[in-house]
N, C-alpha and C positions, 0 to 999 in steps of 0.2 A: 571584519568578517566580509567573503565576497557578496556583495548583492545580488549574483546570479545563483548562488547556493540554495538549494532545496532543503527544506526541512522534511525528512522523510518518517513519516508515523509507521511502522510494521505492526499491523495487527495478526498476531500469530500466537497461537497458546502452545505451540511443540518447541520445545527449548532447542532439540536438534535442529530445525529448520531455521530458528533464529540464527544460530551460530553458524551454519550455513549461508544465509544471506550476508551476514557480516563479512564471513570468510569471501565470498564472492566481491563482494563490494572492495575488500583489500585488494584482490586478485587483479579486479578491473580498475584499479586506482580511483573509486569513487570516495570520494572525501565528504561529501554531504552529511551532516548531524544525521543519526539515526534514533529515533525513539520507538520503545517496544511498550504496547499493549498486549497484554495475554487474551482479552475477549471485546467485544463490541461494547459493554458496558464501560470497561476502562477507558478504551479509545476515547468515546464520548466524553468521559470526564474529564480526558487530557485536552481535548481539543476545546472544549469549553472554558475549561480553566486557563488555558492559553500555556499550559505546561508545554505545549508545541508551541513555538513561536507562530502568530497568525500569518506571516508573511510567506509566500512560496510556498506551500504545503501539498504534498502529495502522499496519500495513503497507500500502502501496498497491504492489500486486504485477504487474508484467508477465509474462507467459506465456512468450514468444519471446524465451529468453536463453543465451548461451553457458554453459559448464562445467556449470551446474545450472539446469534451465529453472523457471518456476514452480511448475509442478505437483510436480515432482520436490522443490523448496523446501517446499510445503506438507506433502507426506508427511513430511519430517524434522521440520519445527515440530510437527505433529500427534503425532507419536511422543514426543516430549521433554518431560517432564512439566514442564519448567520454562517451557517457551514456549507448550504445547498451547493455553491460552485466550487467544493474542493476536488480536486482531482483524484481520481479513485482507480487505481488497476489491482484488479483481480489477481493474486497468486496462489493457486489451487492444485488440489489434487481431485477435484471434482469435473468428472468428465460428462457430466450428466447435462443432456440439451436444456432440460427447465432450469437450472441454475444459470447457464450462460444465457437464455433470453432473457430471465428475471433481472440478472447482472446487468445486460444493456439497455433493458427498459427503464431500469433504474442510473442511467448514464455513466456508466463506468467509460473509463477511456482505454480500456483493454481488459481483455481475458486470457490469461496466461496459466497454463499446465505447469503445474512444477516439475523439473526435468529429473531424472531419475539419478543422472550422474552428476559429480560435481564440476566436472569440467564444463557439461551441459548448461549447469544452473549459472556458473561464472560467465558462460557467452551470453546467457539470457540477459544477465544483469548489467553486461557491457553492452549490449544492444539496448536496453531500458536508458543507461545513462546517456547514450548517442541521443535518444529520443528525447529526454528530458533537456538535452542542452540546445536542441533545434527548436523546441516549443516554446510559444509565447505564453506565460503564464501572467495571470494577474498579480499586481502587486502586493 
């Protein structure tokens, strides 16, 4: 396995959005492993049990989910010393200033609105991939 590869945890409850992200990754030639959690509770379980390998993890996080939404998930991650430094990028339909401010207060690396068209979505994923390849991540 490539030592620079990222382990991407997609926290998303909408199956169509999960498929769209995966299709966009294929189009952008992003070959990093993608793990999917349907909500914050499941995502925390996956991170804590290391179902997502502990090395070079990035979370793509939707905010509007059942059981535990994205902001609640972020609060839990930032309180947990073992998870606090994980890179989290919000990928959501929420254009609410309150959500954006709270996400940044919880140290997200970025806040992206889900593009409407697949072409734009693929472009955003390609740009994220470029960012990931340039970003220095903890081992």
